[in-house]
NUVO-402658 format. One line per field, with one value per residue (C-alpha): residue in three letters; x, y, z. Coordinates in nm, 3 decimals, decimal comma. Layout:
rest: (ALA; ...)
px: (X; ...)
py: (Y; ...)
pz: (Z; ...)
//
This chain:
rest: (MET; GLN; VAL; LEU; ARG; GLN; THR; PHE; TYR; SER; LEU; LEU; ASP; ASN; PHE; GLU; TYR; PHE; GLY; PHE; LEU; ALA; PHE; LEU; PHE; VAL; ALA; VAL; PHE; ALA; LEU; ILE; PHE; ALA; LEU; SER; THR; VAL; TRP; SER; ASN; ARG; LYS; SER; GLN; GLU; GLU; LYS; ARG; LEU; ASP; LYS; MET; ALA; HIS; PRO; THR; GLY; SER; GLU; GLU; ALA; PRO; LEU; ASP; ARG; PRO; ARG; PHE; LEU; SER; GLY; LYS; GLN; ASP; THR; LEU; ALA; ALA; ARG; LEU; SER; ARG; PRO; LEU; GLU; LYS; LEU; LYS; ALA; LEU; ASP; GLU; GLN; SER; THR; ARG; SER; LYS; MET; ARG; LEU; LYS; LEU; VAL; ARG; ALA; GLY; TYR; ARG; THR; ASP; LEU; ALA; LEU; TYR; ASN; PHE; LEU; ALA; ALA; LYS; ILE; LEU; MET; PRO; LEU; LEU; LEU; ILE; GLY; ILE; TYR; LEU; VAL; SER; ARG; ILE; PHE; TYR; ASN; PHE; ALA; ALA; GLU; MET; LEU; LEU; ALA; ILE; LEU; PHE; LEU; ALA; LEU; LEU; GLY; TYR; PHE; THR; PRO; ASN; VAL; TRP; VAL; TRP; LEU; MET; THR; LEU; ALA; ARG; LYS; GLU; ARG; LEU; PHE; LYS; ALA; LEU; PRO; ASP; ALA; LEU; ASP; LEU; MET; VAL; VAL; CYS; VAL; GLU; ALA; GLY; LEU; GLY; LEU; ASP; MET; THR; PHE; LYS; ARG; VAL; GLY; ASP; GLU; ILE; ARG; PRO; LEU; SER; ALA; ASP; LEU; SER; ASP; GLU; PHE; LEU; LEU; THR; ASN; LEU; GLU; VAL; ARG; ALA; GLY; ARG; SER; ARG; GLU; GLU; ALA; PHE; LYS; ASN; MET; THR; THR; ARG; CYS; ASP; VAL; PRO; GLU; ILE; HIS; ASN; LEU; MET; THR; VAL; LEU; ALA; GLN; THR; SER; ARG; PHE; GLY; THR; SER; LEU; ALA; THR; ALA; LEU; ARG; VAL; HIS; ALA; ASP; SER; MET; ARG; THR; LYS; ARG; ARG; GLN; MET; ALA; GLU; GLU; THR; ALA; ALA; LYS; ALA; THR; VAL; LYS; LEU; ILE; PHE; PRO; LEU; VAL; LEU; PHE; ILE; PHE; PRO; ALA; ILE; PHE; VAL; VAL; LEU; ILE; GLY; PRO; GLY; ALA; ILE; GLN; ILE; VAL; LYS; HIS; LEU; PHE; PRO; VAL; LEU; GLY; GLY; GLY; GLY)
px: (6,194; 6,515; 6,473; 6,119; 6,240; 6,521; 6,278; 6,039; 6,316; 6,440; 6,087; 6,067; 6,406; 6,305; 5,938; 5,939; 6,101; 5,870; 5,565; 5,644; 5,685; 5,347; 5,181; 5,344; 5,220; 4,864; 4,876; 5,003; 4,746; 4,464; 4,583; 4,599; 4,257; 4,105; 4,256; 4,135; 3,785; 3,774; 3,904; 3,655; 3,363; 3,450; 3,190; 3,264; 3,177; 2,875; 2,740; 2,790; 2,602; 2,318; 2,297; 2,294; 2,010; 1,819; 1,862; 1,883; 1,802; 2,095; 2,365; 2,411; 2,753; 2,849; 2,932; 3,287; 3,333; 3,320; 3,565; 3,509; 3,653; 3,319; 3,100; 3,028; 2,742; 2,886; 2,934; 3,292; 3,524; 3,498; 3,120; 3,139; 3,391; 3,184; 2,842; 2,908; 3,006; 2,650; 2,556; 2,810; 2,669; 2,498; 2,138; 2,018; 2,123; 1,875; 1,963; 2,336; 2,287; 2,074; 2,330; 2,613; 2,407; 2,321; 2,689; 2,773; 2,485; 2,603; 2,948; 2,797; 2,785; 2,429; 2,485; 2,375; 2,728; 2,872; 2,792; 2,952; 3,260; 3,289; 3,276; 3,522; 3,762; 3,758; 3,866; 4,105; 4,294; 4,436; 4,530; 4,699; 4,900; 5,003; 5,100; 5,319; 5,484; 5,557; 5,700; 5,928; 6,046; 6,106; 6,483; 6,461; 6,402; 6,068; 6,058; 5,803; 5,808; 5,659; 5,344; 5,295; 5,353; 5,104; 4,844; 4,896; 4,865; 4,550; 4,388; 4,508; 4,365; 4,038; 3,972; 4,108; 3,772; 3,596; 3,839; 3,792; 3,412; 3,440; 3,664; 3,432; 3,136; 3,306; 3,399; 3,045; 2,895; 3,129; 3,030; 2,660; 2,704; 2,895; 2,642; 2,327; 2,312; 2,324; 2,052; 1,837; 1,878; 1,764; 1,466; 1,364; 1,382; 1,180; 0,912; 0,876; 0,847; 0,537; 0,669; 0,538; 0,755; 0,791; 0,892; 1,121; 1,308; 1,340; 1,457; 1,705; 1,837; 1,901; 2,055; 2,278; 2,446; 2,750; 2,820; 2,744; 2,644; 2,576; 2,317; 2,163; 2,119; 1,951; 1,702; 1,619; 1,579; 1,345; 1,139; 1,123; 1,005; 0,722; 0,625; 0,631; 0,357; 0,532; 0,428; 0,643; 0,723; 0,847; 1,054; 1,203; 1,283; 1,457; 1,665; 1,768; 1,869; 2,072; 2,259; 2,306; 2,375; 2,215; 2,152; 1,961; 1,764; 1,665; 1,566; 1,348; 1,183; 1,105; 0,958; 0,748; 0,609; 0,539; 0,345; 0,154; 0,051; 0,023; 0,261; 0,459; 0,724; 0,933; 0,952; 1,051; 1,323; 1,457; 1,479; 1,646; 1,897; 1,984; 2,034; 2,259; 2,473; 2,501; 2,600; 2,858; 3,006; 3,023; 3,196; 3,451; 3,512; 3,551; 3,805; 3,998; 4,000; 4,137; 4,421; 4,622; 4,610; 4,701; 5,004; 5,162; 5,287; 5,467; 5,610; 5,750; 5,873; 6,011; 6,034; 6,155; 6,453; 6,573; 6,542; 6,733; 7,011; 7,040; 7,031; 7,225; 7,453; 7,721; 7,740; 7,772; 8,053; 8,244; 8,200; 8,329; 8,619; 8,746; 8,604; 8,650; 9,029; 9,076; 8,880; 9,068; 9,410; 9,324; 9,234)
py: (7,816; 7,617; 7,567; 7,430; 7,192; 7,061; 7,017; 6,825; 6,594; 6,531; 6,434; 6,187; 6,038; 5,988; 5,911; 5,607; 5,802; 6,103; 5,881; 5,691; 6,017; 6,135; 5,809; 5,831; 6,188; 6,086; 5,792; 6,008; 6,277; 6,020; 5,875; 6,217; 6,308; 5,983; 6,032; 6,391; 6,281; 6,015; 6,258; 6,530; 6,284; 6,158; 6,229; 6,363; 6,175; 6,395; 6,329; 5,954; 5,960; 6,159; 5,913; 5,623; 5,784; 5,862; 5,510; 5,270; 4,960; 5,000; 4,995; 4,621; 4,491; 4,215; 3,873; 3,842; 3,481; 3,553; 3,736; 4,111; 4,148; 4,234; 4,298; 4,635; 4,857; 5,203; 5,388; 5,302; 5,449; 5,128; 5,161; 5,525; 5,441; 5,152; 5,317; 5,515; 5,188; 5,062; 5,278; 5,096; 4,748; 4,527; 4,564; 4,280; 4,473; 4,324; 3,968; 4,032; 4,207; 3,922; 3,660; 3,850; 3,909; 3,538; 3,443; 3,682; 3,554; 3,196; 3,309; 3,460; 3,831; 3,963; 4,336; 4,591; 4,720; 4,375; 4,409; 4,754; 4,637; 4,336; 4,556; 4,802; 4,519; 4,400; 4,752; 4,849; 4,519; 4,542; 4,907; 4,823; 4,532; 4,731; 5,030; 4,814; 4,655; 4,990; 5,134; 4,830; 4,882; 5,256; 5,225; 5,004; 5,098; 5,029; 4,694; 4,483; 4,226; 4,488; 4,501; 4,127; 4,155; 4,442; 4,243; 3,940; 4,149; 4,314; 3,976; 3,845; 4,141; 4,125; 3,758; 3,757; 3,868; 3,590; 3,332; 3,473; 3,449; 3,094; 2,985; 3,144; 2,966; 2,627; 2,686; 2,790; 2,484; 2,259; 2,425; 2,385; 2,019; 1,936; 2,110; 1,976; 1,631; 1,798; 2,037; 1,743; 1,582; 1,905; 1,921; 1,566; 1,652; 1,972; 1,802; 1,512; 1,764; 1,910; 2,220; 2,322; 2,347; 2,726; 2,722; 2,428; 2,637; 2,923; 2,704; 2,512; 2,841; 2,969; 2,649; 2,569; 2,913; 2,818; 2,529; 2,694; 3,057; 3,008; 2,736; 2,929; 3,234; 3,022; 2,870; 3,208; 3,371; 3,096; 3,139; 3,516; 3,468; 3,243; 3,490; 3,771; 3,599; 3,379; 3,020; 2,747; 2,597; 2,931; 2,989; 2,638; 2,704; 3,031; 2,855; 2,592; 2,866; 3,055; 2,748; 2,551; 2,233; 1,907; 1,780; 2,096; 2,067; 1,713; 1,827; 2,108; 1,863; 1,624; 1,908; 2,035; 1,689; 1,628; 1,955; 1,882; 1,521; 1,541; 1,255; 1,223; 1,495; 1,327; 0,998; 1,177; 1,378; 1,068; 0,873; 1,167; 1,204; 0,834; 0,859; 1,162; 0,978; 0,684; 0,915; 1,091; 0,756; 0,644; 0,970; 0,911; 0,556; 0,684; 0,943; 0,679; 0,449; 0,729; 0,794; 0,492; 0,609; 0,967; 0,844; 0,698; 1,034; 1,151; 0,799; 0,787; 1,146; 1,194; 0,877; 0,616; 0,824; 0,870; 0,494; 0,415; 0,651; 0,489; 0,130; 0,160; 0,452; 0,254; -0,016; 0,244; 0,416; 0,088; 0,010; 0,352; 0,325; -0,026; -0,143; 0,167; 0,195; -0,171; -0,128; 0,187; 0,025; -0,282; -0,062)
pz: (4,186; 4,199; 4,572; 4,526; 4,258; 4,478; 4,766; 4,545; 4,420; 4,774; 4,878; 4,592; 4,681; 5,045; 4,993; 5,228; 5,511; 5,490; 5,437; 5,752; 5,943; 5,815; 5,920; 6,264; 6,301; 6,211; 6,454; 6,742; 6,665; 6,661; 6,992; 7,157; 7,018; 7,148; 7,493; 7,508; 7,403; 7,672; 7,933; 7,837; 7,854; 8,199; 8,461; 8,801; 9,117; 9,173; 8,821; 8,866; 9,195; 9,037; 8,746; 8,989; 9,184; 8,865; 8,722; 9,016; 8,810; 8,573; 8,837; 8,870; 8,781; 8,544; 8,693; 8,817; 8,702; 8,332; 8,101; 8,070; 7,720; 7,558; 7,860; 8,012; 8,115; 8,053; 7,727; 7,637; 7,375; 7,173; 7,158; 7,049; 6,776; 6,637; 6,629; 6,306; 6,138; 6,176; 5,874; 5,656; 5,711; 5,454; 5,336; 5,557; 5,867; 6,110; 6,014; 6,048; 6,379; 6,511; 6,409; 6,575; 6,889; 6,901; 6,881; 7,162; 7,375; 7,326; 7,440; 7,757; 7,664; 7,693; 7,744; 7,485; 7,438; 7,365; 6,994; 6,970; 7,161; 6,929; 6,618; 6,768; 6,853; 6,492; 6,388; 6,666; 6,683; 6,325; 6,381; 6,710; 6,568; 6,260; 6,474; 6,701; 6,399; 6,232; 6,553; 6,585; 6,224; 6,258; 6,215; 5,902; 5,540; 5,380; 5,195; 5,012; 5,294; 5,524; 5,312; 5,353; 5,727; 5,752; 5,556; 5,779; 6,096; 5,963; 5,898; 6,235; 6,420; 6,230; 6,308; 6,666; 6,819; 6,628; 6,765; 7,116; 7,093; 6,953; 7,241; 7,497; 7,334; 7,356; 7,720; 7,807; 7,636; 7,832; 8,160; 8,077; 7,985; 8,304; 8,533; 8,367; 8,543; 8,885; 8,777; 8,668; 9,011; 9,173; 8,938; 9,030; 9,400; 9,352; 9,142; 9,384; 9,670; 9,504; 9,329; 8,988; 8,680; 8,702; 9,068; 8,994; 8,736; 8,982; 9,269; 9,055; 8,914; 9,266; 9,399; 9,100; 9,093; 9,310; 9,073; 8,737; 8,700; 8,326; 8,377; 8,666; 8,441; 8,174; 8,419; 8,569; 8,227; 8,115; 8,432; 8,377; 8,018; 8,135; 8,406; 8,149; 7,948; 7,695; 7,652; 7,799; 7,462; 7,333; 7,648; 7,618; 7,252; 7,340; 7,603; 7,349; 7,103; 7,363; 7,488; 7,163; 7,364; 7,239; 7,593; 7,687; 7,363; 7,457; 7,807; 7,673; 7,431; 7,717; 7,928; 7,637; 7,562; 7,931; 7,959; 7,639; 7,709; 8,089; 8,170; 8,493; 8,507; 8,778; 8,586; 8,263; 8,441; 8,617; 8,290; 8,116; 8,402; 8,380; 8,005; 8,050; 8,306; 8,069; 7,786; 8,003; 8,107; 7,744; 7,649; 7,926; 7,802; 7,445; 7,557; 7,748; 7,443; 7,225; 7,470; 7,350; 6,990; 7,084; 7,280; 6,966; 6,837; 7,155; 7,199; 6,846; 6,838; 7,189; 7,402; 7,152; 7,027; 7,384; 7,450; 7,129; 7,230; 7,573; 7,440; 7,116; 7,210; 7,403; 7,135; 6,861; 7,049; 7,086; 6,714; 6,614; 6,861; 6,778; 6,445; 6,230; 6,294; 6,202; 5,881; 5,799; 5,863; 5,657; 5,363)
//
């Protein structure tokens, strides 16, 4: 009985040390269990070949010119870890899922596993950052500052996937905006050559791919939706929703009005292309006008102090060398 009491008191005295050891044991056990699960679920080369033969349409790879952080066609560990979390979502599950899928689509991730990988990243990133921090602090005593650091790392890891998706969305919008004037020129050429609107979308989607794979995918998807039976206005609206670029929204509006009222498509596209070039030139002029204001801060903080040192430095040295001794001696 005395031995049990002494053991209990020693555990209380070193609660931080033993608690950290227990947490480290759980983390190592979870890592080994995850690795063993991944290794046991790996398929042999024969099984992969059989699956490829059984499902030939699902063997296409993701584009190489876009980040692979959330993309993927196979069932990954991240997807398996995040699927049980679908049961813990809010009551309006379909709305939340649709909003998240729309954000991922606007960032360029259209695969089915992108949503599961995104959810898994929001869970695994905080655990990874906290685990690295605790391993780095293994030789230090537990302190209250560690709780604040752990909370900060948890928030940082939770919001890092959102920041990544936001940055990818901005980059994709910029690529779509830059490639759109060239696509409009190709559309004008195709329409004037006698092609219909559907074949124009297909031809422009094929020809614009070396310049912008994102805009090519959007044109081809819109063409496929029309061929699948959807109306043109609905397909144009879906393209506007996927891109979320004002210039593409204006283009889809012009195409819808042209199809509805029967006006000249080539004239409408040419006028829209001219307006886009004018807008792009005005944006370049605006950026150039802002450059002078933006240069004030680096001039004041970095360039002007160096100029002052070069101009005033020798005079200040002479004053300190000759004038200060005279003033000191006269006193």
